[in-house]
DOMI-148016 format. One record per residue (C-alpha): residue in one letter; residue number from 0; x, y, z. Coordinates in Angstrom, 1 decimal, decimal comma. Each point is the difference from the previous one (the first is absolute). Last residue first. Layout:
N
   code   pos        X        Y        Z
      a   NUM        X        Y        Z
...
% end
This chain:
382
   code   pos        X        Y        Z
      x   381     41,4     64,7    -46,3
      x   380      0,0     -3,2     -2,1
      x   379     -1,9      0,4     -3,3
      x   378     -3,1     -2,0     -1,0
      x   377     -0,9      0,2     -3,7
      x   376      1,1     -3,6     -0,8
      x   375     -2,2     -1,6      2,6
      x   374     -2,3     -2,0     -2,2
      x   373      2,8     -1,4     -2,2
      x   372     -1,7     -0,4     -3,3
      x   371     -2,9     -1,8     -1,6
      x   370     -1,6      2,1     -2,7
      x   369     -3,5      1,3     -0,7
      x   368     -1,9      0,7     -3,2
      x   367     -0,8      3,5     -1,0
      x   366     -2,6      2,6      0,8
      x   365      0,0      3,1     -2,2
      x   364     -1,2      2,9      2,0
      x   363     -3,2      1,8     -0,6
      x   362      0,4      3,5      1,4
      x   361     -0,7      0,9      3,6
      x   360     -0,9      3,6      0,7
      x   359      2,4      1,0      2,7
      x   358     -0,5     -0,7      3,7
      x   357      1,2      2,7      2,3
      x   356      3,7     -0,4      0,9
      x   355      0,9     -1,8      3,2
      x   354      1,6      2,5      2,5
      x   353      3,0     -1,4      1,6
      x   352      0,5     -0,4      3,8
      x   351      1,8     -3,2     -0,5
      x   350     -1,1     -3,5      1,0
      x   349      3,1     -1,9      0,6
      x   348      1,5     -2,3     -2,6
      x   347      2,5     -1,6      2,3
      x   346     -2,5     -2,6      1,0
      x   345     -0,3     -1,3     -3,6
      x   344      1,4     -3,3      0,9
      x   343      3,0     -1,7     -1,6
      x   342      0,9     -3,6     -0,7
      x   341     -3,6     -0,9     -0,6
      x   340     -1,2     -3,2      1,7
      x   339      0,9     -3,2     -1,8
      x   338     -2,7     -1,9     -1,8
      x   337     -0,5     -3,8      0,7
      x   336     -2,8      0,6      2,5
      x   335     -1,4     -3,0      1,8
      x   334     -3,7      0,1     -1,0
      x   333     -2,3     -1,0      2,9
      x   332     -3,2      1,2     -1,6
      x   331     -0,5      2,5      2,8
      x   330      3,6      1,3     -0,1
      x   329      0,0      0,4     -3,8
      x   328     -3,3      1,9      0,2
      x   327      1,3      2,3      2,7
      x   326      3,1      0,8     -2,1
      x   325     -2,1      0,9     -3,0
      x   324     -2,3      2,2      2,2
      x   323      3,0      1,8      1,5
      x   322      1,5      0,6     -3,5
      x   321     -3,3      1,2     -1,3
      x   320     -0,3      2,5      2,8
      x   319      3,6      1,2     -0,4
      x   318     -0,6      0,6     -3,7
      x   317     -3,2      1,9      0,7
      x   316      1,7      2,4      2,5
      x   315      2,9      0,2     -2,4
      x   314     -2,2      1,1     -2,9
      x   313     -1,7      2,6      2,3
      x   312      3,4      1,4      1,0
      x   311      1,2      0,3     -3,6
      x   310      1,0      3,6      0,1
      x   309      2,0     -0,5      3,2
      x   308      1,9     -2,9     -1,4
      x   307      0,7      1,8     -3,2
      x   306      1,5      3,0      1,8
      x   305      2,1     -2,4      2,2
      x   304      1,2     -1,8     -3,2
      x   303      1,0      3,3     -1,6
      x   302      2,1      1,0      3,1
      x   301      1,6     -3,5      0,1
      x   300      1,1      0,4     -3,6
      x   299     -1,7     -2,0     -2,8
      x   298      1,0     -3,6     -0,7
      x   297      0,7     -1,3     -3,5
      x   296     -1,9     -1,8     -2,8
      x   295      1,8      0,0     -3,3
      x   294     -1,9     -3,2     -1,1
      x   293     -3,3     -1,4      1,4
      x   292      0,0     -3,7      0,6
      x   291     -2,4     -2,1     -2,2
      x   290      2,7     -2,1     -1,7
      x   289      0,7     -1,9      3,2
      x   288     -3,3     -1,7     -0,2
      x   287      0,7     -1,7     -3,3
      x   286      3,4     -1,6      1,0
      x   285     -1,4     -0,7      3,5
      x   284     -2,9     -2,0     -1,6
      x   283      2,4     -2,4     -1,6
      x   282      2,1     -0,3      3,1
      x   281     -3,0     -1,1      2,1
      x   280     -0,7      1,9      3,2
      x   279     -3,3      1,5     -1,2
      x   278     -1,1     -3,3     -1,4
      x   277      0,6     -1,7      3,3
      x   276     -1,8      2,8      1,8
      x   275     -3,0     -0,3     -2,3
      x   274     -0,4     -3,7      0,5
      x   273     -3,8      0,2      0,7
      x   272     -1,1      3,6     -0,8
      x   271     -3,3     -0,1     -1,8
      x   270     -2,0     -2,9      1,3
      x   269      2,1      0,3      3,2
      x   268     -1,5      3,3      0,9
      x   267      0,5      0,4      3,8
      x   266      3,2     -2,0      0,5
      x   265      1,6      0,8     -3,4
      x   264     -0,9      3,7      0,5
      x   263      1,5     -0,1      3,5
      x   262      3,3     -1,5     -1,4
      x   261      0,1      2,6     -2,8
      x   260     -0,4      2,8      2,5
      x   259      2,7     -1,6      2,2
      x   258      2,4      0,0     -3,0
      x   257     -0,9      3,6     -0,8
      x   256      1,0      1,4      3,4
      x   255      1,2      3,4     -1,1
      x   254     -2,8      0,0     -2,6
      x   253     -2,7      0,3      2,7
      x   252     -3,1     -2,2     -0,1
      x   251     -3,7      0,9     -0,2
      x   250     -2,0     -3,2      0,6
      x   249     -3,6     -1,1     -0,2
      x   248     -1,1      3,5     -0,7
      x   247     -3,6      1,2      0,2
      x   246     -1,0      1,0      3,5
      x   245      3,3      0,7      1,8
      x   244      1,7      1,5     -3,1
      x   243     -3,1      2,1     -0,8
      x   242      0,0      1,4      3,6
      x   241      3,7      1,0     -0,3
      x   240     -0,7      1,8     -3,3
      x   239     -3,0      1,8      1,5
      x   238      2,2      1,1      2,9
      x   237      2,7      1,4     -2,3
      x   236     -2,4      1,7     -2,4
      x   235     -1,7      1,8      2,8
      x   234      3,2      0,8      1,9
      x   233      1,5      2,1     -2,8
      x   232      1,8      0,2     -3,3
      x   231     -2,8      0,5     -2,6
      x   230     -0,3     -2,8     -2,6
      x   229     -2,5     -2,0      2,0
      x   228     -2,2      3,1      0,1
      x   227     -1,0     -0,6     -3,6
      x   226     -1,5     -3,4      1,0
      x   225      1,4     -2,8     -2,2
      x   224      1,6     -2,1      2,8
      x   223      1,9      0,4      3,3
      x   222      2,3     -3,0     -0,7
      x   221      1,7      1,2     -3,2
      x   220     -0,5      3,6      1,2
      x   219      2,4     -0,7      3,0
      x   218      3,0     -0,9     -2,2
      x   217      0,5      3,3     -1,8
      x   216     -0,1      3,1      2,1
      x   215      3,5      1,1     -1,2
      x   214     -1,6      1,6     -3,1
      x   213     -2,4      1,9      2,2
      x   212      2,3      1,3      1,4
      x   211      3,6      0,7     -1,1
      x   210      2,9     -1,6     -1,9
      x   209     -1,6      0,0     -3,5
      x   208     -1,3      3,5      0,6
      x   207      3,5      1,4      0,6
      x   206      0,5      1,1      3,6
      x   205      3,5      1,5     -0,1
      x   204      1,3     -2,6      2,5
      x   203     -1,6     -3,0     -1,6
      x   202      0,7      0,7     -3,7
      x   201      3,4      1,5      0,8
      x   200      0,9     -3,2      2,0
      x   199     -1,2     -2,1     -2,9
      x   198      2,4      1,6     -2,5
      x   197     -2,0      0,7     -3,2
      x   196      1,5     -2,1     -2,8
      x   195     -3,4     -0,9     -1,6
      x   194     -1,4      3,5      0,7
      x   193      2,8      1,9     -1,7
      x   192      0,0     -2,7     -2,7
      x   191     -3,6      0,5     -0,9
      x   190     -2,6     -2,6      0,7
      x   189     -2,4     -0,4     -2,9
      x   188      1,0     -3,5     -0,9
      x   187     -0,7     -1,3      3,6
      x   186     -0,8     -3,7     -0,4
      x   185      1,7     -0,6     -3,3
      x   184      3,1      2,0      1,0
      x   183      0,1     -1,9      3,3
      x   182      0,3     -3,3     -1,9
      x   181      3,4      1,1     -1,3
      x   180      1,7     -1,5      3,1
      x   179     -1,1     -3,5     -1,0
      x   178     -1,2     -2,8      2,2
      x   177      2,4      1,4      2,6
      x   176     -2,4      2,7      1,0
      x   175     -1,3      3,3     -1,2
      x   174      2,0      3,3      0,1
      x   173     -2,3      2,9      0,7
      x   172     -3,3     -1,5      1,0
      x   171      2,0     -2,7      1,9
      x   170      2,0      2,6      1,9
      x   169     -3,0      1,7      1,6
      x   168     -2,0     -3,2      0,4
      x   167      2,7     -1,8      1,9
      x   166      0,5      3,1      2,2
      x   165     -3,7      0,3      0,8
      x   164     -0,3     -3,7      0,8
      x   163      3,0      0,1      2,3
      x   162     -1,4      3,1      1,7
      x   161     -3,3     -1,8      0,6
      x   160      1,4     -3,2      1,4
      x   159     -1,7     -2,7     -1,9
      x   158     -3,5     -1,2     -0,9
      x   157     -1,4     -3,4     -1,0
      x   156     -3,6     -0,9     -0,9
      x   155     -2,9     -2,5      0,3
      x   154     -3,7      0,5     -0,4
      x   153     -2,7     -2,7      0,3
      x   152     -3,0      0,6     -2,3
      x   151     -3,1      1,9      0,9
      x   150     -3,2     -1,2     -1,6
      x   149     -1,7      2,8     -1,9
      x   148     -2,7      2,1      1,6
      x   147      1,4      3,3     -1,4
      x   146      1,5      1,1      3,4
      x   145      0,8     -3,7      0,6
      x   144      2,7      0,2     -2,7
      x   143      2,0      2,7      1,8
      x   142      3,0      0,6     -2,4
      x   141      3,4      0,8      1,5
      x   140      2,3      2,1     -2,2
      x   139      1,2     -1,5     -3,2
      x   138      3,4     -1,3     -1,2
      x   137     -1,4     -3,4     -1,3
      x   136     -0,1     -3,7      1,0
      x   135     -2,9     -2,5     -0,3
      x   134      0,4     -3,5      1,5
      x   133     -2,6     -2,5     -1,2
      x   132     -1,5     -3,2      1,2
      x   131     -2,4      0,4     -1,7
      x   130     -0,9      1,1     -3,5
      x   129     -0,2      3,8     -0,1
      x   128     -3,5      1,5      0,4
      x   127      0,8      1,8      3,3
      x   126      3,0      1,8     -1,6
      x   125     -2,1      1,3     -2,9
      x   124     -2,7      1,1      2,4
      x   123      2,5      1,9      2,1
      x   122      1,6      1,7     -3,0
      x   121     -3,3      1,1     -1,4
      x   120     -1,2      1,3      3,4
      x   119      3,2      1,9      0,7
      x   118      0,0      1,5     -3,5
      x   117     -3,6      1,2      0,5
      x   116      0,9      1,7      3,3
      x   115      3,1      1,6     -1,5
      x   114      3,3     -1,6      0,6
      x   113      3,2      0,8      1,8
      x   112      3,1     -2,2     -0,5
      x   111      0,5      0,7     -3,7
      x   110      3,7      0,0     -1,0
      x   109      1,0     -3,7     -0,1
      x   108     -2,7     -1,6     -2,2
      x   107      1,6     -3,3     -1,1
      x   106     -2,4     -2,0      2,2
      x   105      1,2     -3,3      1,3
      x   104     -2,7     -2,7     -0,1
      x   103      1,1     -3,3      1,4
      x   102     -2,5     -2,9     -0,2
      x   101      1,1     -2,9      2,1
      x   100      1,6     -3,1     -1,3
      x    99      2,5     -0,8      2,8
      x    98      3,2     -0,2     -2,0
      x    97     -0,9      2,5     -2,7
      x    96     -1,4      2,5      2,5
      x    95      3,0     -0,5      2,2
      x    94      2,5      1,0     -2,7
      x    93     -2,0      3,1     -0,9
      x    92     -0,5      0,8      3,7
      x    91      3,7      0,0      0,6
      x    90      0,6      2,6     -2,7
      x    89     -2,9      2,0      1,5
      x    88      1,6     -0,2      3,4
      x    87      3,3      1,5     -1,2
      x    86     -1,8      2,6     -2,0
      x    85     -2,0      1,0      3,1
      x    84      3,1      0,6      2,2
      x    83     -1,3      3,2      1,4
      x    82      0,8      2,5     -2,8
      x    81     -3,6      0,6     -0,9
      x    80     -2,6     -1,5      2,4
      x    79     -1,7     -3,1     -1,2
      x    78     -3,8     -0,3      0,1
      x    77      0,3     -3,8      0,5
      x    76     -3,5     -1,4     -0,3
      x    75     -1,0     -3,5      1,0
      x    74     -3,1     -2,0     -0,9
      x    73      0,2     -3,7      0,8
      x    72      0,3      0,5      3,8
      x    71      1,1     -3,3      1,7
      x    70     -1,4     -3,5      0,3
      x    69     -0,8     -0,2     -3,7
      x    68     -2,6     -2,8     -0,1
      x    67      0,7     -3,4     -1,6
      x    66     -3,0     -2,2      0,6
      x    65      0,6     -2,5      2,8
      x    64      1,5     -3,4     -0,7
      x    63     -2,1     -2,9      1,2
      x    62      1,0     -1,3      3,5
      x    61      3,5     -0,6      1,3
      x    60      1,3      3,4      1,1
      x    59     -3,3      1,7      0,5
      x    58     -1,4     -3,1      1,6
      x    57      2,9      0,0      2,6
      x    56     -0,7      3,7      0,8
      x    55      1,5      3,4     -0,9
      x    54     -1,9      2,9      1,4
      x    53     -0,5      3,0     -2,3
      x    52      2,6      1,2     -2,5
      x    51     -1,9      3,2     -1,0
      x    50     -0,9      0,8      3,6
      x    49      3,5     -0,7      1,2
      x    48      1,3      2,4     -2,7
      x    47     -2,4      2,7      1,1
      x    46      1,1     -0,3      3,6
      x    45      3,6      0,2     -1,1
      x    44     -0,8      3,1     -2,1
      x    43     -1,6      1,7      3,0
      x    42      3,2      0,0      1,9
      x    41      0,0     -2,0      3,2
      x    40     -0,3      2,0      3,3
      x    39      1,1      3,5      0,2
      x    38      1,7      0,4      3,4
      x    37     -3,3      0,3      1,9
      x    36     -1,1     -3,3     -1,6
      x    35      3,1     -1,8      1,3
      x    34     -0,4      1,4      3,5
      x    33     -3,6     -1,1      0,1
      x    32      0,9     -3,5     -1,2
      x    31      2,8     -0,3      2,6
      x    30     -2,4      1,0      2,8
      x    29     -2,6     -2,4     -1,3
      x    28      2,5     -2,8     -0,3
      x    27      1,5      0,7      3,4
      x    26     -3,4      0,0      1,7
      x    25     -1,0     -3,2     -1,7
      x    24      3,2     -1,7      1,1
      x    23     -0,6      1,1      3,6
      x    22     -3,6     -1,2     -0,2
      x    21      1,1     -3,3     -1,4
      x    20      2,6     -0,5      2,7
      x    19     -2,4      0,8      2,8
      x    18     -2,5     -2,5     -1,4
      x    17      2,6     -2,6     -0,3
      x    16      1,2      0,6      3,5
      x    15     -3,6     -0,3      1,2
      x    14     -0,5     -3,1     -2,0
      x    13      3,1     -1,5      1,5
      x    12     -1,3      0,4      3,5
      x    11     -3,4     -1,5     -1,0
      x    10      1,7     -2,9     -1,8
      x     9      2,0     -0,8      3,1
      x     8     -2,8      0,2      2,6
      x     7     -1,8     -3,0     -1,4
      x     6      3,1     -2,0      0,1
      x     5      0,7      0,9      3,6
      x     4     -3,6     -0,9      1,1
      x     3      0,3     -3,3     -1,9
      x     2      3,3     -0,7      1,8
      x     1     -1,6      0,9      3,4
      x     0     -2,8     -2,5     -0,8
% end
């Protein structure tokens, strides 16, 4: 009888311990879950991918084959920003389209980023009617498909350090790239020699239109959209561009970490970008890609760089926002970065008490294809 009493007491004592252990584990789980959610939680794209893939079961693996359904977005728009590596990406896309059998449509219109309302509707309808899966690319400011009750595609893009982009464009318009130095004569046949050989420091410090606002307000309008106010340097365009990125872009990478951008594109859009990094690193591709570098490019003086940095304050606000979002996505997806941090920081470019000139009337500027260069070439040690 005492033995039976002892045995009956044992399960009771263990059940109390088990109950206490379960409650402690539940508390830790809830606390950890709350902490994780407060720190951002999983990115929406991962939740979408899980929804596309569904739950794998034994019957799924061994039963009748399920119909082939694209598990990722099948309508992608790359509204590429001029001089931000877009030519590099387009060359890769041509190789990938042939390998993965998706429809690549690359517009040859490079100098019309802003459209009338009718032009917007016509372009969006043409894009939507393309055979899927497709990837459409063009130098064009953001188009809001839903405004005209058309299904919104997924957007992707790449930007770069704003001063780097400006310098690349400045010298490319004048002297072309390694594909043929005479190409610049075709792109800018009306440019006179005194403008073509204008010292960039003179252009900046003497406030030539090409080196002043609104010409320097270039990257943000690609993400702000077609509204006229998107072309005016200011908080309104900046905040609208940020909001569009959060709501409509799957990824916006930075050229300084291009390999990581390609890795994320391969992870998030495998139907388009599987094997992209292997192709990018291949010797055959390198021979072609190296031909897109701008020639005769050199670094302005520190004084000129400081002036540019001040004039492009909105551009740098947006660039830093994109860089932070890109790093957050890498962290959430668990991507171990293969890119090296920049050798120099822009901390020495202090904000100066300089008066930014009033915006000038913006002329239509020829937009050209991008190059892949050292992303920190303009930095100068103090």
